[in-house]
VEXDREN-2710 file (C-alpha; in Angstrom, 1 decimal):
% VEXDREN-2710
k/r/px/py/pz
1/MET/-133.6/-11.7/-31.4
2/HIS/-131.4/-14.7/-31.8
3/LEU/-130.1/-14.1/-35.0
4/MET/-128.8/-10.6/-33.8
5/VAL/-127.1/-12.2/-30.8
6/HIS/-125.4/-15.6/-33.0
7/ARG/-124.2/-12.8/-35.5
8/TYR/-122.6/-11.1/-32.5
9/ILE/-121.2/-14.2/-31.2
10/GLU/-119.5/-14.9/-34.2
11/MET/-117.9/-11.5/-34.6
12/THR/-116.9/-11.2/-30.9
13/SER/-113.8/-12.5/-29.0
14/TRP/-113.5/-10.7/-26.0
15/GLY/-111.3/-13.1/-24.1
16/ASP/-109.5/-11.3/-21.2
17/ALA/-109.7/-7.9/-22.9
18/PRO/-111.8/-5.3/-21.7
19/MET/-115.3/-5.0/-22.9
20/ARG/-116.0/-1.7/-24.5
21/VAL/-119.3/0.0/-23.5
22/LEU/-121.1/2.8/-25.0
23/ILE/-123.8/4.4/-22.4
24/VAL/-126.7/5.9/-24.2
25/ASP/-128.9/7.9/-21.8
26/ASP/-130.6/11.6/-22.0
27/SER/-130.2/12.1/-18.3
28/VAL/-127.2/14.1/-17.3
29/VAL/-127.5/12.5/-13.9
30/PHE/-128.4/9.3/-14.9
31/ARG/-124.9/8.9/-17.4
32/SER/-122.9/10.0/-14.5
33/PHE/-124.3/8.0/-12.0
34/PHE/-124.0/4.7/-14.4
35/ARG/-120.4/5.6/-15.5
36/THR/-119.5/5.5/-11.8
37/CYS/-121.4/2.6/-10.9
38/ILE/-120.0/0.5/-14.0
39/ALA/-115.9/2.1/-13.5
40/GLU/-116.0/-0.5/-10.2
41/LEU/-116.8/-3.4/-12.2
42/PRO/-113.5/-5.2/-13.6
43/ASN/-112.8/-5.3/-17.4
44/ILE/-115.4/-2.8/-18.2
45/GLU/-113.8/0.2/-20.4
46/VAL/-116.6/3.1/-21.0
47/ILE/-115.7/4.5/-24.2
48/GLY/-117.9/6.8/-24.6
49/ILE/-121.7/8.3/-23.7
50/ALA/-124.5/9.6/-26.1
51/LYS/-127.3/12.1/-24.9
52/ASP/-129.7/10.9/-27.3
53/GLY/-131.0/8.3/-29.7
54/ARG/-129.6/10.2/-32.8
55/ASP/-126.2/11.0/-31.1
56/ALA/-126.3/7.0/-30.1
57/VAL/-126.5/5.4/-33.6
58/HIS/-124.0/8.0/-34.5
59/LYS/-121.1/6.8/-32.0
60/ILE/-122.3/3.2/-32.3
61/LYS/-121.2/3.3/-36.0
62/SER/-118.1/5.3/-35.5
63/MET/-116.6/3.6/-32.0
64/LYS/-118.0/0.3/-32.3
65/PRO/-118.6/-0.7/-28.8
66/ASP/-119.0/-4.5/-27.6
67/LEU/-121.8/-3.4/-25.4
68/VAL/-124.7/-0.7/-25.7
69/THR/-126.7/0.0/-22.4
70/LEU/-129.7/1.6/-24.0
71/ASP/-132.5/3.9/-22.5
72/MET/-136.1/3.5/-23.6
73/GLU/-137.0/7.1/-23.5
74/MET/-135.2/9.4/-25.4
75/PRO/-135.2/12.4/-27.9
76/HIS/-134.8/12.2/-31.4
77/LEU/-134.9/8.4/-31.4
78/HIS/-136.6/6.3/-28.7
79/GLY/-135.0/3.2/-28.3
80/LEU/-136.8/0.8/-29.9
81/GLU/-136.2/3.3/-33.2
82/VAL/-132.2/2.7/-32.2
83/ILE/-132.6/-0.8/-32.2
84/GLN/-134.4/-1.2/-35.7
85/CYS/-131.6/1.0/-37.0
86/LEU/-129.1/-1.5/-35.6
87/GLN/-130.8/-4.3/-37.2
88/SER/-130.5/-3.1/-40.6
89/GLU/-127.4/-1.2/-40.2
90/MET/-125.0/-3.1/-37.9
91/PRO/-126.9/-6.1/-36.5
92/GLU/-123.6/-7.4/-34.7
93/VAL/-124.0/-4.8/-32.0
94/CYS/-125.0/-6.0/-28.2
95/VAL/-127.6/-4.1/-26.6
96/LEU/-128.6/-4.4/-23.3
97/VAL/-131.8/-2.2/-22.5
98/VAL/-131.8/0.0/-19.2
99/SER/-135.4/0.3/-18.4
100/SER/-137.9/2.0/-15.3
101/GLU/-140.2/-0.5/-13.6
102/SER/-143.4/0.6/-14.8
103/GLU/-146.3/-0.4/-16.5
104/THR/-145.7/1.9/-19.7
105/THR/-142.0/1.2/-20.0
106/ALA/-143.0/-2.8/-19.3
107/GLU/-145.1/-2.7/-23.1
108/LYS/-142.2/-0.8/-24.7
109/THR/-139.2/-3.2/-23.0
110/LEU/-140.9/-6.2/-24.6
111/GLN/-140.9/-4.6/-27.9
112/VAL/-137.5/-3.8/-27.8
113/LEU/-136.5/-7.4/-26.7
114/ALA/-138.6/-8.3/-29.5
115/ALA/-136.9/-6.1/-32.0
116/GLY/-133.0/-7.8/-31.1
117/ALA/-132.1/-6.5/-27.5
118/PHE/-130.0/-9.1/-26.0
119/ASP/-130.9/-8.3/-22.3
120/PHE/-132.5/-5.7/-19.5
121/ILE/-131.9/-4.4/-16.5
122/LEU/-134.0/-2.0/-14.4
123/LYS/-132.8/1.6/-13.3
124/PRO/-132.7/1.6/-9.5
125/SER/-136.4/3.3/-8.1
126/PRO/-136.1/6.3/-5.8
127/SER/-136.8/4.6/-3.3
128/GLU/-133.6/2.5/-2.9
129/ARG/-130.8/3.1/-0.1
130/GLU/-128.2/1.9/-1.8
131/PRO/-129.1/2.4/-5.8
132/SER/-125.3/2.1/-6.5
133/ALA/-125.5/-1.6/-4.9
134/VAL/-128.6/-2.4/-6.5
135/LEU/-127.5/-1.5/-10.2
136/LEU/-123.9/-3.0/-9.6
137/LYS/-126.0/-6.3/-9.0
138/ALA/-127.8/-6.2/-12.3
139/MET/-124.8/-4.7/-14.1
140/LYS/-122.7/-8.1/-13.1
141/ALA/-125.9/-10.4/-14.2
142/SER/-126.2/-9.2/-17.5
143/LEU/-122.6/-8.5/-18.2
144/MET/-121.9/-12.0/-17.2
145/HIS/-124.5/-13.2/-19.5
146/ALA/-122.8/-10.9/-22.5
147/ARG/-119.4/-12.2/-21.5
148/SER/-120.6/-15.7/-21.5
149/VAL/-122.2/-15.3/-24.9
150/GLY/-118.6/-13.3/-26.1
151/GLN/-116.2/-16.1/-24.1
152/VAL/-118.2/-19.6/-23.8
153/CYS/-119.6/-20.1/-27.3
154/GLN/-116.4/-21.0/-28.6
155/SER/-116.7/-24.2/-26.3
156/THR/-120.1/-25.0/-26.2
157/LYS/-119.8/-24.9/-30.3
158/ARG/-117.2/-27.7/-29.8
159/THR/-119.5/-29.4/-27.4
160/HIS/-122.9/-28.6/-27.2
161/ARG/-123.8/-28.7/-30.9
162/ARG/-122.9/-32.5/-30.5
163/GLN/-126.0/-34.3/-30.6
164/PRO/-127.4/-36.3/-27.7
165/THR/-126.7/-40.0/-28.0
166/ALA/-129.5/-42.0/-29.1
167/SER/-129.8/-43.1/-25.3
168/HIS/-131.3/-39.6/-24.6
169/ILE/-133.1/-38.9/-28.0
170/PRO/-134.4/-42.5/-29.1
171/ASN/-136.4/-41.7/-33.0
172/PRO/-137.9/-38.5/-31.6
173/ARG/-139.6/-37.8/-34.5
174/GLN/-141.5/-40.8/-34.3
175/VAL/-143.0/-40.5/-30.9
176/THR/-146.4/-39.6/-31.0
177/ALA/-149.3/-39.2/-28.4
178/SER/-150.5/-42.4/-26.6
179/SER/-152.7/-40.6/-24.6
180/LYS/-153.5/-37.1/-24.4
181/ALA/-151.5/-34.9/-22.5
182/ASP/-153.0/-32.9/-19.2
183/VAL/-150.7/-29.7/-19.5
184/ILE/-147.8/-28.0/-21.5
185/ALA/-145.2/-26.9/-18.9
186/ILE/-142.7/-23.9/-20.7
187/GLY/-139.9/-22.5/-18.9
188/ALA/-137.7/-19.5/-20.1
189/SER/-135.2/-16.9/-19.2
190/THR/-133.1/-14.5/-21.2
191/GLY/-134.4/-14.7/-24.8
192/GLY/-137.5/-15.7/-23.7
193/PRO/-140.2/-13.0/-24.6
194/ALA/-139.4/-13.4/-28.4
195/ALA/-138.8/-16.8/-28.0
196/LEU/-142.4/-17.5/-26.3
197/GLN/-144.1/-15.2/-28.5
198/ARG/-142.4/-16.6/-31.6
199/LEU/-143.4/-20.5/-30.4
200/LEU/-146.7/-20.0/-29.1
201/SER/-147.6/-18.1/-32.2
202/GLN/-147.3/-21.4/-33.8
203/PHE/-149.9/-23.3/-32.1
204/PRO/-153.1/-24.2/-33.9
205/GLU/-156.2/-21.7/-32.5
206/ASP/-157.8/-24.9/-31.5
207/PHE/-155.3/-26.5/-29.2
208/SER/-157.0/-27.9/-26.3
209/LEU/-154.6/-28.1/-23.6
210/PRO/-153.4/-25.5/-21.0
211/ILE/-150.1/-24.0/-21.3
212/THR/-148.0/-22.7/-18.4
213/VAL/-145.6/-20.1/-18.7
214/THR/-142.5/-19.6/-16.2
215/GLN/-140.4/-16.7/-17.8
216/HIS/-137.5/-14.6/-15.3
217/MET/-138.6/-11.0/-15.0
218/PRO/-139.9/-8.5/-13.0
219/LYS/-143.6/-8.6/-11.4
220/LEU/-144.5/-5.7/-13.9
221/PHE/-143.4/-6.6/-17.0
222/LEU/-145.2/-10.3/-16.8
223/GLN/-148.4/-8.4/-16.9
224/SER/-147.2/-6.7/-20.0
225/LEU/-146.1/-10.2/-21.4
226/ALA/-148.8/-11.8/-20.9
227/ASP/-151.1/-9.1/-22.8
228/ARG/-148.8/-9.2/-25.5
229/LEU/-149.2/-13.3/-25.8
230/ALA/-153.0/-12.7/-25.8
231/ARG/-152.7/-10.4/-28.5
232/ASP/-150.1/-11.7/-30.6
233/THR/-151.0/-15.3/-30.4
234/PRO/-154.0/-17.4/-31.6
235/LEU/-154.1/-18.8/-27.9
236/ARG/-156.0/-16.7/-24.7
237/ALA/-153.4/-15.9/-22.0
238/VAL/-153.7/-14.6/-18.9
239/LEU/-151.5/-13.7/-15.7
240/ALA/-152.0/-16.4/-13.2
241/GLU/-153.6/-16.1/-10.2
242/ASP/-154.0/-18.5/-6.8
243/GLY/-156.5/-20.9/-7.3
244/MET/-157.2/-20.5/-10.9
245/LYS/-158.6/-23.5/-12.9
246/LEU/-156.2/-24.3/-16.2
247/GLU/-158.6/-24.2/-19.3
248/GLY/-157.7/-25.6/-22.3
249/GLY/-156.4/-23.3/-25.1
250/CYS/-155.3/-20.7/-22.7
251/ILE/-151.8/-19.9/-21.6
252/TYR/-151.2/-19.2/-17.9
253/VAL/-147.9/-16.7/-17.3
254/ALA/-146.7/-17.4/-14.0
255/PRO/-146.7/-14.0/-11.9
256/GLY/-143.7/-11.7/-10.7
257/ASP/-142.1/-12.5/-7.0
258/ILE/-143.5/-15.9/-6.2
259/HIS/-143.3/-19.3/-7.6
260/MET/-146.2/-20.9/-9.3
261/GLU/-147.1/-24.5/-8.8
262/LEU/-149.9/-26.6/-9.7
263/GLU/-152.2/-28.9/-7.9
264/ARG/-154.9/-31.5/-8.9
265/MET/-157.8/-31.7/-7.0
266/GLY/-159.8/-34.4/-8.5
267/THR/-159.6/-34.2/-12.1
268/VAL/-158.8/-30.3/-12.3
269/LEU/-155.5/-29.1/-12.3
270/ARG/-155.2/-25.3/-10.8
271/VAL/-152.5/-22.8/-10.0
272/LYS/-151.0/-22.6/-6.5
273/LEU/-148.9/-19.5/-5.9
274/VAL/-145.8/-20.2/-3.0
275/ASP/-144.2/-17.4/-2.0
276/GLY/-140.9/-19.3/-1.0
277/GLU/-137.2/-19.0/-1.3
278/LYS/-135.5/-17.9/-4.4
279/LEU/-134.4/-20.9/-6.7
280/HIS/-131.4/-20.1/-9.1
281/HIS/-131.7/-16.8/-7.6
282/CYS/-135.3/-16.4/-9.1
283/LYS/-138.6/-16.1/-8.0
284/PRO/-141.0/-17.3/-10.0
285/ALA/-138.3/-20.3/-10.8
286/VAL/-139.1/-22.6/-13.9
287/ASP/-138.3/-25.6/-11.2
288/ALA/-140.5/-24.9/-8.9
289/THR/-143.2/-25.4/-11.5
290/PHE/-141.7/-28.7/-13.0
291/TYR/-141.3/-29.9/-9.4
292/SER/-144.8/-29.4/-8.7
293/LEU/-145.6/-31.1/-11.8
294/ALA/-143.1/-34.0/-10.9
295/LYS/-145.1/-34.9/-8.1
296/LEU/-148.6/-35.2/-9.8
297/LEU/-147.1/-37.7/-12.3
298/PRO/-147.5/-40.1/-13.8
299/ARG/-151.3/-39.7/-13.0
300/THR/-150.9/-36.2/-14.8
301/ARG/-149.7/-36.6/-18.3
302/CYS/-147.3/-33.3/-19.0
303/VAL/-144.9/-32.3/-21.8
304/ALA/-141.8/-29.9/-20.8
305/VAL/-140.1/-27.3/-22.9
306/VAL/-137.2/-25.8/-21.8
307/LEU/-136.4/-22.5/-23.8
308/THR/-133.3/-20.0/-24.4
309/GLY/-132.1/-18.2/-20.8
310/MET/-128.8/-18.1/-18.8
311/GLY/-128.2/-20.4/-16.0
312/ALA/-129.5/-24.2/-15.3
313/ASP/-133.0/-23.3/-13.9
314/GLY/-135.7/-25.7/-15.2
315/ALA/-132.7/-28.6/-16.0
316/ALA/-133.3/-30.6/-12.2
317/GLY/-137.0/-30.3/-12.7
318/ALA/-137.2/-31.2/-16.3
319/LYS/-135.3/-34.5/-15.3
320/ALA/-137.7/-35.2/-12.4
321/MET/-140.4/-34.9/-14.7
322/ARG/-138.6/-37.3/-17.5
323/ASP/-137.9/-39.7/-14.7
324/LYS/-142.1/-39.9/-13.8
325/GLN/-142.6/-40.7/-17.5
326/ALA/-143.4/-36.7/-18.7
327/TYR/-142.1/-35.8/-22.5
328/VAL/-139.2/-33.0/-22.2
329/ILE/-138.3/-30.9/-25.2
330/ALA/-135.1/-28.6/-25.2
331/GLN/-134.8/-25.5/-27.2
332/ASP/-131.2/-26.5/-29.2
333/GLU/-128.3/-23.8/-29.1
334/ALA/-128.7/-22.3/-32.6
335/SER/-132.0/-20.6/-32.1
336/SER/-131.4/-20.1/-28.3
337/VAL/-129.8/-16.2/-27.7
338/VAL/-128.1/-18.2/-24.1
339/TRP/-127.9/-21.8/-24.2
340/GLY/-127.8/-21.9/-20.7
341/MET/-131.2/-23.7/-19.4
342/PRO/-131.7/-25.7/-22.4
343/GLY/-128.2/-26.7/-22.4
344/GLU/-128.3/-28.1/-18.7
345/THR/-131.4/-29.9/-19.6
346/VAL/-129.7/-31.9/-22.3
347/LYS/-126.4/-32.7/-20.5
348/CYS/-128.4/-33.9/-17.6
349/GLY/-130.6/-36.3/-19.8
350/ALA/-133.6/-34.8/-19.3
351/ALA/-134.6/-34.0/-23.0
352/HIS/-135.9/-36.4/-25.3
353/GLU/-135.8/-34.0/-28.3
354/VAL/-133.5/-31.0/-28.8
355/LEU/-134.9/-28.4/-31.5
356/PRO/-135.1/-25.1/-33.1
357/LEU/-137.4/-23.3/-32.0
358/ASP/-139.6/-22.9/-35.4
359/GLU/-140.1/-26.9/-34.9
360/ILE/-141.0/-27.0/-31.1
361/ALA/-145.1/-26.4/-31.6
362/ALA/-145.3/-28.8/-34.1
363/ALA/-143.6/-31.2/-31.8
364/VAL/-145.4/-30.5/-28.6
365/VAL/-149.0/-30.8/-30.6
366/ARG/-147.3/-34.2/-31.8
367/VAL/-146.4/-35.7/-28.7
368/SER/-149.4/-34.0/-26.4
369/GLY/-152.3/-34.9/-28.8
370/GLY/-153.4/-31.5/-27.9
END
């Protein structure tokens, strides 16, 4: 996915110009509702609508929008087929998936994200008292992501791509495990599902440590994420449950609408689910997991990994972990969909290493002794 988005970055510079949006949905009612909602947002111009997947591909080619909002289930070509067409013919187009929250669409949405969509938002449920407010809130956040990709990239190219100083990364590739770690903790947001699948598929089958994953996603989507990781990586993967004992070679995905912390009982690490306030507007939050591990350090030995994502969640927690002798790896800008979370991790001095996605698995194995 990051290849599509970064090609999009290189070709797009919206500045103060309106973002040109094409709405793709087979429902006349939702298209009208969506268009009315978007019209309330500043600096957005709806340049057209498409009623099905085939119509979408034709209009994307002719109208060249900045952003496409894409329905999942449509006649002629469904959402995944549209993405596949764009990947081969127009990989620079930025696609925002508009999905309903159900177990069926959760799996399909993850497929589309893996295929190249930039991000996704949920359609308001029929029970929502103010569906337009719900949709506007979700759209604002995603459009902020998209605008950040278009606008902030120029400044991040000038500043964030500078490598951290030697005090941040002291000959990192020479670092090897002096003792075996107890757990690997990973955090991700925008672009995370595809990055996690790619990263975790590169771990060896005999990897002997537990891995926790905190990914910003709705509740139903996280079960689908755990199922995909179990199917597409050499490791076991489960949705974490309260009190669950961490076992080597297994991935524990934080469930939705609750924070995942870790606690130690003797020599055993267990999951502790905490229904606290949102952190960084997120629940589960990466910082919740990282801060809980920082409390267990240095007795509990940890490696933290911060992957692609908008915002700063995970950065402060990673710094707290590093200050207590954990080893921290951040994904680099070039391989990230959005270099927010890993970038902030580097900026605050938490990262020992800043690596391309495809080098992180080997680094984790090297420094963890797993």
